[in-house]
N, CA, C and O of each residue as an XYZ file, in Angstrom:
388
protein
N     129.741    131.702    129.863
C     129.669    130.182    130.111
C     130.890    130.412    128.738
O     132.019    129.921    128.744
N     130.213    131.416    127.451
C     130.733    131.324    126.425
C     132.651    131.893    126.998
O     133.635    131.250    126.633
N     132.740    133.070    127.836
C     134.567    133.102    127.829
C     134.578    131.824    128.578
O     135.145    130.891    128.008
N     134.214    131.664    129.404
C     135.077    130.400    130.233
C     135.427    129.231    129.036
O     136.516    128.783    128.678
N     134.307    128.987    128.657
C     134.361    128.223    127.465
C     135.332    128.137    126.135
O     135.484    127.233    125.313
N     135.795    129.152    126.228
C     137.591    129.899    125.490
C     138.361    130.051    125.840
O     139.441    130.063    125.250
N     138.117    130.272    127.178
C     139.611    130.432    127.664
C     139.713    128.688    128.726
O     140.479    128.602    129.686
N     139.002    127.762    128.379
C     139.379    126.645    128.889
C     140.238    125.550    126.968
O     140.992    124.584    126.856
N     139.329    126.719    125.633
C     140.192    126.017    124.107
C     141.213    126.818    123.868
O     142.152    126.334    123.237
N     141.302    128.402    124.359
C     142.940    128.743    124.412
C     143.816    128.185    125.546
O     145.025    128.333    125.369
N     143.412    127.541    126.732
C     144.556    126.922    127.762
C     145.030    125.337    127.743
O     145.829    124.621    128.347
N     144.173    125.236    126.812
C     144.626    123.685    126.112
C     145.184    123.868    124.747
O     145.643    123.017    123.986
N     145.050    125.153    124.591
C     145.843    125.029    122.511
C     147.468    125.301    122.873
O     148.483    124.783    122.405
N     147.250    126.496    124.067
C     148.786    126.679    124.700
C     149.061    125.304    125.333
O     149.839    124.578    124.713
N     148.577    124.885    126.380
C     149.316    123.937    127.226
C     149.239    122.533    126.232
O     148.744    121.674    126.962
N     149.423    122.129    125.329
C     149.913    121.513    124.048
C     151.090    122.011    123.169
O     152.035    121.330    122.772
N     150.948    122.801    123.031
C     152.099    123.627    122.226
C     152.936    123.979    123.006
O     153.745    124.521    122.253
N     153.530    124.104    124.498
C     154.373    124.120    125.135
C     154.412    122.705    126.180
O     154.583    122.646    127.398
N     154.146    121.452    125.012
C     154.012    120.170    125.596
C     155.126    119.407    124.699
O     155.025    119.358    123.473
N     156.218    118.804    125.427
C     157.345    118.576    124.561
C     157.225    117.238    123.564
O     157.023    116.205    124.203
N     157.308    117.079    122.197
C     157.836    115.747    121.691
C     158.403    114.809    121.630
O     159.324    114.735    120.816
N     157.997    113.415    122.692
C     159.037    112.742    122.775
C     159.300    111.986    121.374
O     160.448    111.683    121.048
N     158.253    111.712    120.611
C     159.124    111.397    119.216
C     160.548    112.362    118.785
O     161.762    112.343    118.988
N     159.719    113.036    118.198
C     160.939    114.565    117.876
C     161.735    114.729    118.836
O     162.151    115.885    118.760
N     162.077    114.325    119.503
C     162.776    115.117    121.036
C     163.957    113.342    120.801
O     165.160    113.526    120.988
N     163.608    112.173    120.507
C     164.542    110.844    120.104
C     164.638    110.758    119.244
O     165.137    109.669    118.960
N     164.342    111.601    118.103
C     164.835    111.424    116.654
C     166.590    111.051    116.832
O     167.098    109.930    116.820
N     167.115    112.067    116.958
C     168.445    112.318    116.644
C     169.282    110.415    117.948
O     170.319    109.801    117.699
N     168.282    110.127    119.126
C     169.090    109.295    119.952
C     168.695    107.642    119.242
O     169.162    106.563    119.608
N     168.057    107.806    118.538
C     167.316    106.746    117.543
C     168.322    105.736    117.063
O     168.441    104.515    117.164
N     169.461    107.372    116.124
C     170.375    105.912    115.171
C     171.244    105.119    116.061
O     171.552    103.946    115.850
N     171.668    105.916    117.193
C     172.578    104.813    118.091
C     171.805    104.474    119.466
O     172.398    104.174    120.502
N     170.706    104.542    119.367
C     169.662    103.427    120.635
C     168.565    102.904    120.043
O     167.669    102.431    120.742
N     168.517    102.910    119.221
C     166.898    101.669    118.037
C     166.568    102.257    117.833
O     167.162    103.334    117.890
N     165.050    102.150    117.303
C     163.798    103.100    116.830
C     163.036    102.475    118.464
O     161.931    102.978    118.667
N     163.418    101.684    119.342
C     162.668    102.303    120.309
C     163.116    101.628    121.160
O     162.708    100.596    121.694
N     164.079    102.296    121.306
C     165.628    102.277    122.912
C     165.945    100.646    122.956
O     165.899    100.105    124.061
N     166.091    100.283    122.422
C     166.496     98.204    121.664
C     167.574     98.092    122.135
O     167.672     97.360    123.120
N     168.729     98.743    121.635
C     170.267     98.819    121.026
C     170.654     99.376    122.691
O     169.985    100.092    123.435
N     172.192     98.635    122.938
C     172.881     99.223    123.415
C     173.204    100.244    122.447
O     173.150     99.839    121.287
N     173.597    101.733    122.632
C     174.384    102.329    121.872
C     175.855    102.223    122.039
O     176.307    102.004    123.163
N     176.842    102.395    120.752
C     177.271    101.592    120.537
C     178.648    100.251    121.222
O     179.866    100.095    121.304
N     177.281     99.546    121.577
C     177.460     98.782    122.219
C     178.045     98.696    123.423
O     178.992     98.014    123.815
N     177.164     99.695    124.102
C     178.490    100.133    125.991
C     177.237    100.240    126.520
O     177.057     99.490    127.480
N     175.871    101.252    126.061
C     175.416    101.887    127.175
C     174.025    100.678    127.380
O     173.849     99.727    126.617
N     173.031    101.049    128.748
C     172.351    100.489    128.921
C     171.212    100.442    127.911
O     171.155    101.300    127.030
N     170.139     99.296    128.019
C     169.452     99.078    126.794
C     168.494    100.423    127.623
O     168.475    100.550    128.847
N     167.790    101.285    126.711
C     166.857    102.462    127.269
C     165.334    101.987    127.724
O     164.651    102.301    128.699
N     165.023    100.851    126.298
C     163.329    100.307    126.842
C     163.195     99.554    127.859
O     162.059     99.116    128.043
N     164.267     99.164    128.826
C     164.050     98.165    130.005
C     164.839     99.058    130.946
O     165.659     98.462    131.645
N     164.730    100.622    131.125
C     164.644    101.131    132.032
C     163.347    101.591    132.634
O     162.216    101.262    132.277
N     163.688    102.400    133.597
C     162.275    103.073    134.473
C     162.273    104.943    133.585
O     163.157    105.800    133.578
N     161.196    104.940    133.098
C     161.547    106.193    133.311
C     161.812    106.904    133.872
O     162.556    107.806    133.486
N     161.289    106.818    135.127
C     162.508    107.657    135.749
C     163.962    107.213    135.635
O     164.733    108.136    135.896
N     164.431    106.304    135.386
C     166.293    106.293    135.914
C     165.995    107.071    133.980
O     167.189    107.242    133.736
N     165.555    107.368    133.194
C     165.883    108.012    131.599
C     165.562    108.907    131.824
O     165.879    109.540    130.816
N     165.020    109.688    132.583
C     165.010    110.894    133.134
C     166.513    111.328    133.581
O     167.311    111.946    132.875
N     166.777    110.752    135.251
C     167.824    110.729    135.538
C     168.865    110.748    135.146
O     169.580    111.645    135.593
N     169.564    109.631    133.969
C     170.304    109.473    133.300
C     170.709    110.753    132.489
O     171.809    111.263    132.276
N     169.266    111.139    132.058
C     170.065    112.559    130.681
C     169.814    113.327    131.433
O     168.610    113.152    131.247
N     169.842    114.567    132.652
C     169.924    114.869    133.368
C     170.942    114.537    133.861
O     170.748    115.266    134.834
N     171.735    114.156    134.049
C     172.735    113.124    135.115
C     174.215    113.385    133.724
O     175.436    113.485    133.851
N     173.514    113.404    132.798
C     174.490    113.456    131.408
C     174.645    115.152    131.370
O     175.624    115.795    131.749
N     173.401    115.669    130.805
C     173.975    116.829    130.306
C     174.279    117.759    131.850
O     175.017    118.620    131.370
N     174.183    118.112    133.323
C     174.941    118.385    134.000
C     176.372    117.644    134.357
O     176.895    117.960    135.426
N     177.035    116.671    133.515
C     178.442    116.060    133.493
C     178.069    115.296    135.196
O     178.616    115.921    136.104
N     177.382    114.289    135.573
C     177.605    114.060    136.639
C     176.322    112.358    136.499
O     175.269    111.984    137.015
N     177.081    111.974    135.723
C     176.111    110.459    135.024
C     176.660    110.204    133.839
O     176.622    110.900    132.824
N     177.440    108.634    134.102
C     178.090    107.947    132.561
C     179.419    107.268    132.924
O     180.184    107.479    133.865
N     179.454    106.719    132.287
C     180.592    106.472    132.477
C     181.535    106.524    130.569
O     181.491    107.589    129.953
N     181.915    105.883    130.240
C     183.114    105.258    128.940
C     181.948    106.833    128.198
O     182.430    107.963    128.128
N     180.925    106.622    127.884
C     180.281    107.637    127.027
C     179.871    109.383    127.481
O     179.201    110.113    126.751
N     180.354    109.735    128.613
C     179.269    110.642    129.229
C     179.978    111.866    128.294
O     179.437    112.965    128.421
N     181.127    111.793    127.372
C     181.736    113.825    126.533
C     180.165    113.413    126.160
O     179.109    113.689    126.730
N     180.558    112.358    124.536
C     179.595    112.363    123.430
C     177.444    112.695    124.398
O     176.668    113.633    124.215
N     177.317    111.657    125.142
C     176.196    112.337    125.743
C     176.347    113.398    126.088
O     175.819    114.194    125.312
N     176.818    113.834    126.888
C     176.810    115.652    127.277
C     176.371    116.649    126.010
O     175.622    117.625    126.042
N     177.013    116.134    125.013
C     176.848    116.763    123.950
C     175.400    116.581    123.108
O     174.990    117.465    122.356
N     174.749    115.437    123.314
C     173.711    114.970    122.771
C     172.686    115.752    123.522
O     171.675    116.094    122.909
N     172.827    116.072    124.765
C     171.828    116.542    125.487
C     172.108    117.641    125.781
O     172.090    117.850    126.994
N     172.500    118.878    124.841
C     172.783    119.967    126.009
C     171.713    120.456    125.081
O     172.250    121.500    124.710
N     170.510    120.410    124.425
C     170.055    120.973    123.958
C     168.567    120.730    124.354
O     167.559    121.300    123.935
N     168.696    119.752    125.256
C     167.242    119.442    125.608
C     166.892    119.489    126.906
O     167.643    119.354    127.873
N     165.216    119.771    126.900
C     164.596    121.365    127.906
C     164.162    120.064    129.039
O     163.904    119.011    128.456
N     164.072    120.020    130.290
C     163.510    118.639    130.987
C     162.149    118.608    130.517
O     161.451    118.518    131.527
N     161.560    118.631    129.683
C     160.215    118.516    128.762
C     160.534    118.066    127.679
O     159.525    118.319    127.021
N     161.541    117.348    126.704
C     162.337    117.036    126.260
C     162.345    115.376    126.795
O     161.806    114.341    126.403
N     163.316    115.767    127.967
C     163.393    115.024    128.607
C     162.497    113.614    129.289
O     162.737    112.408    129.239
N     161.506    114.315    129.855
C     160.253    113.905    130.367
C     159.123    112.717    129.200
O     158.307    111.865    129.552
N     159.547    113.151    127.782
C     158.496    112.840    126.985
C     159.843    111.978    126.657
O     159.589    110.925    127.241
N     160.596    111.883    126.309
C     161.556    110.783    125.730
C     161.079    109.239    126.377
O     160.671    108.168    125.926
N     161.578    110.161    128.458
C     161.287    109.004    128.783
C     159.433    107.863    128.929
O     159.283    106.690    129.274
N     158.288    109.013    128.448
C     157.573    108.619    128.496
C     157.206    107.740    127.524
O     156.129    107.165    127.682
N     157.926    107.478    126.447
C     158.102    107.563    124.554
C     158.664    106.280    125.008
O     158.163    105.360    124.362
N     159.430    105.922    125.790
C     160.711    104.600    125.917
C     160.492    103.838    126.451
O     160.233    102.704    126.047
N     160.550    104.492    128.275
C     160.623    104.259    129.581
C     159.508    103.272    129.291
O     158.823    103.163    128.274
N     159.479    102.374    130.756
C     158.995    101.589    130.842
C     157.850    102.261    132.471
O     157.005    101.523    132.978
C-alpha cells in the first residue's frame, strides 16, 4: 500500500511538471491579442476569445507549419515556432470558449 501511494504521488508530480502552463505560454501573445484574447491583433486577426479551443489549436498548429493564416502568417510562424502542442492546448484552454 505504501509503495502504491508513493508511486501515485510521483506520477502526479511528474504529470504536473510535464503539463504546459497556459498563462506562461500566452504571455507573449497578450501584447497583441490582449490579456484575455479580446483584441484583433494589429487590427487584422480573429479575436481569440471568440474562437473555440479546437479552432485555436488548429490555427496555432497551422501557423507553426505554415498552412494557416493570411496577412500575419509570416509574423505568426515565428511567434509559435517554439510552442509545443501542449503549449498550444494550454493556451486554447485558457482563452478559448
